[in-house]
N, C-alpha and C positions, 0 to 999 in steps of 0.2 A: 693387604692383599685383595686384588679385585676379583669379581665374580668369575672371570675367565680362568684366572690362576687357580681358583678354588675348584673349578670344574676339572681342570687338568690333573690336579693333585688327587681329587676324589676318584677320577678314572684310573689313575696309576695305582691306586690302592685296591682296585677291584680284583676279585678272584677269577672272574669269568668275563674277560673282554670278548665281545662277540665277533669282531672282524680280524682278518689276517691269520698269519701262521704263528705269530709270537713276536717278541721283542727283536728289533734289529740290533743285536749285540755281537760281540766277538765270537760268541758261541756258534753263530751261523757259519762262520768261516772254519772254526775248529771242527765242527761236525762234518763239514764237507771234506776235510782233509784227514779224517780219522783213519781211513783205510788206504790212503794213497802211499805208494812206494816212495820213500824219502829220497831215493836215488833217481827218480824219474826226472829227466831233463825238462827244463822250462822251455817255453817258446821264446824266440829271439826275433824281435822286429817283424812279427807276422809270419815267421816260418818255424818249422819243427813239428814233430809227430803229434805233440799234444794239441796244438791248435788246428793242424790240418785234419786230424782224425775227427775232431768235434765238428769242424766245418763240413766235412763229408757226411757225417751222420745227420746233421741238420738239413743239408741239401736233400738228402734222400727222404727225410721225414716230410719236408715241405714240397717234395715233388719237383725240385728245380735242378738244373745242371750243376750249379755251383753255389757256394755260400761263403761269406766273409764275416768274421767276428769283429765287431766294433766295440769300443769302450762305452759308447752311448748311442741311443736311438736318435737323438737330436743330430748328431754328426751323420749317421747312416742315412737318414731321410733327406737331409739337405743335399747330400752327395747324389742320392738316387735321382732327385728332381733336376739337379744340375746336369747330370749325364743325359737324361732324356731331353732336356731343353737344347743342349748342345747338338744332339743328334738330329732333332727336328728343325733346328734353326729358328725356333720361337722362344720368346722369353716369358711366356705366360703359362702358369699352372693353375689348375682349378681345385678347390677344396671347400670344405664346410667352414662357415664363419667362426666356429669354435674349435677349429683344428689346432692341434698343439703348436704347429709352426706359426700360426697366426697370433696366439694369445700367450704363449709361454716361452718364446725363444728370442725376445728382444729384437725382433725383425731380422734375425740372422739370415734368412733366405734373401731378403732384400738387400741388406748391407754387405754381406759377403759374396753373394752370387748375382746380385742385381736382377733377380727374377721378380716378375709381377704376378701377385696372386689374383685370381678371379674367384670371388666368394659366391658359392652356389647355395640356394635355398635360404629360408628364414632360419635364424639361429636356434629357434625352439623346435625344429623338426629335422628329420632326416633328409638327405639328398634323395630325390626320386628320379626315375627315368625321364620324366618331363623336364626337369631341371637340366639334365645332361643334353637332351635333344635341343634345348634352347640356348646352350652356352656358346661362347665365342669359338668359332671354328678354327682359330689360330692358337688354340690352347695346345701345348705340347703334351701335357700329361694331366690326368685326373687322379687325385688321391682320394681314396675312400678309407674311412676308419671303421673297423669292425671290432667291437661295438663302438658306438659314438658316445664316448665317456661323459662329456659335459652335459648331455641331456639324459642322463640316467643309464647309459649303456644300451640304448635302443639299437635294433638291427632291422635292416630291410628284409622283406621276404626273399627267399633264395631265388625264386623265379625272376624277381626284379633285378637281383644282382646279376643273374645270367644275361638278362636283356641289356643291362648297362654294359657289361663286358662285350657282348656281341656288337653293340653299336660302336663302341670305341674301336674295336678291331676293324670294322667296316670303314670307319672314318680315319684310321691311321693315328688315333689318339692313344698314347701309352697309358696304361692303367697301373697305378701303384697302390699296394695295400699297406696301410698303417695297421699292422696286426699286433700292436703292443699287447693286446689281450686276445689274440687269435686262439690260443689253446683253450681259453675259457668259453668260447662260443661253439666249439665242436659238438658238445652234447645237444645243444638246441637245434643246430642245423642237421644233426645226424649225418655229418659228412666227415671225411678225413681231412687233415690239414692239406694234403696234396690235392684233393678234389677242389677245395676252395681256392688254393693258390694257383691252380690251373687257369682260373679266370683272369689272373693278373700277370703283368709282365715282370714285375718286381715286388718283393715283399720284405717287410721288416717285422721281426718279432723281438719281444723283450724277455729278459730272464730274471727281472727283479719284481715283477708285479704278481701275477697268479703263481708263477713258479717259485718266487721267494728267494732268488739268489741275491748276490751282492750288488752287481751292476752288469751291464753288458747287453749287447744286441747282436742279432744276425741280420744281414742283408743278403737276400738270395735272388737269383735270376739266372740268365744265360751265362755261359762261360765268358763271353766277351764283355758282358756288362759287369760281372764281378771283377774281372781283371782291371777294367777301367776304374772301378770303385776303389781298388787297392792303391792306385796312383793318387786318387783324391784323399784317401785315408792318410797317406803319408804327408800330403800337402797340409792337411788339417792337424797334423801332430798326433794322429790317432795310433800310429805305430809305436807304442811305448816299447821299451826294450823287452818287457815281458808283461803279458796279460794273464798269466796262469792262475792267479788267485780268483779272477773273475770267471775264467773258463772252467776251472775245476769245480767251482761252486755252481755254475750254470749247469754243467753236465750232471753233477750229483743231484741237485734238486729237480732238474727236468725228469730224471729217471724216478725220483721219489714221488713226484706229484702230477705229472701229465695225465696219468691214468685215473687220478682222483677228481678230475674236472666234472665228471658226471655227478659225483657225490656232492661237490661244492654247489653245483647248479640246483640240485634238489633241495639242499639245505637253505639256499638263498630263497627259493620259492616258499619254503616253510616259514622262514623268518619274515618275509614280506607279508605273508598272510596274517601273522601276529600283529604287525604294525597296522595293517588295513582294517583290523577289527577294533582299533583303538580310536577314541574320540579325537577329532581334529588332526588325525595323522593319516597320511597316504604315501604310497610309494610310486616312483616313476622308474620303469613301467609298473603298472599294477601287478602284473606277474613278471618277474625278472626273466630275461632271456640269456643270462649268464650268471656268474657268481657275484656280480656287482649290481647295485641299484642305488637310487637316491631316496632318502626318507625326508618327507616334507611335513613340517609342523605348522599349523595355523596359529602360532603364537610367536611373539617377538623373542629374540634371543634372551633378553634380560629376564623374561618371565619363565622361559623354559629351563634355563640353567639351574636355578635352585630346585626345580622338580627333579631334574636328572641327578643332581648331587644327592638328594634325599634317597632316591632309588638305589644309586650306587652303594650308599652307606648301609642301607637296610637289607639289600639282597646280594650284594657282591657281583651283580651283573653290570657290565659296562657297555653302554651303547656307543658312545663316541666322546672324544675330548675336543672336537672341533665342530663348531656350528657356523654356517655361513648365512648371511642375510640374503634375502631375495629382493633384488632391486625393485623399488616401487610398491612394495607390500610391507605388511607387518609380520611376515612369515620368515621361517628359516629352514635350512635343510642340512643334511650331511650325507656323505657317500659311504655306503656299507659294502664291504668286500669280504666274502666268505672264504676262509682257508681252513687250516688244520684245527684251529682253536674251537670252532663251533661244535664239533662232534663231542667234545668233552664237557659241554655245558649241561648240567642236570636240568631236565625238562620241568621239574617242579619249581626250580629257582627261576627259570625263564618265564613260566606262566605267572608266577608271583610278581615278577618285575613288570610284566605287561598289565597285570591287574592294577598295580599301583600307578602305572603310567596313565591308564584310562581314568582312574579315580581322581588323580591329582590334576589332570588337565580339566576335567569337569568342574572340580572345585575352583580352579583358577578362572574358568569362564563365568561361574556364578558370581564371583567377586567382581568381575568386570561389568556385569550387568546391573549391579546394585547402584 
């Protein structure tokens, strides 16, 4: 068994994993259905009270005229950008170099819709107003991700977001929000979802990230936009005969957790402060702006893994089971995302785990210097 497998097994044995809401097991679905009327009719091919009520609820929450439930955000966002490009008569869309569409979707936007991405900003920083002012004027749509996951969940200042939105409207550039983690940034901005979404022409939100549902997404905007998105949803095969397991779980966990985002945010800041007090460890951002952030270790994976395994076994605290190398360095990192689990972690156990982390990293560094 290699070191990575040992890390995964040690993490799975821990009593107190720090991230997320819990295991993604069948229990997630069973809990969501525990109080559902067994005679409630399912949705059928995108119609029915169950799906229509949830879509209306989400449209109101997001401050948009209409909303459509999709089985995946990948489908929803490609469709949103295709609609805007068709309406503008341009094939170009602008977004961050580490946008999900660019690095995780096997070029779906290019291969399926023949759209041309325009990459804005350096991959290691946010898109700023200056980048938008200097971009190709024949861009049909600009996509902004809040928060920008691949660089630690960073966020622009709200005033800059307002300025970008105003400029796009002046220039006739459609603005789309990748709000996969929109709910999670509301406490930092101290804004409602509707206030933030008012800056955008269309918005996508996810129900399996901070909300912790099974799968599914909402695409929201004007009535004519969402009606057109339904046609594309059918073309993409997204109108399954029924989506009710996803919708029911999304609705249940949305109501359970959307009001907890402030709690998760404060807990993320607390956890990040523990990491930032440890030797050769830092977080990005230094102070999180949502419930997620990246944890960077100035050690290679092969030296950090036995340290983490020892901590897991002696304290029962689990930091992560996945470590990613940072290209061109001897460092590694992982993504932390706070959910329901963190509140149940005993503080004395947590402090002991961080005490050991600091001591063991210092010991490893001494060995390296010999």
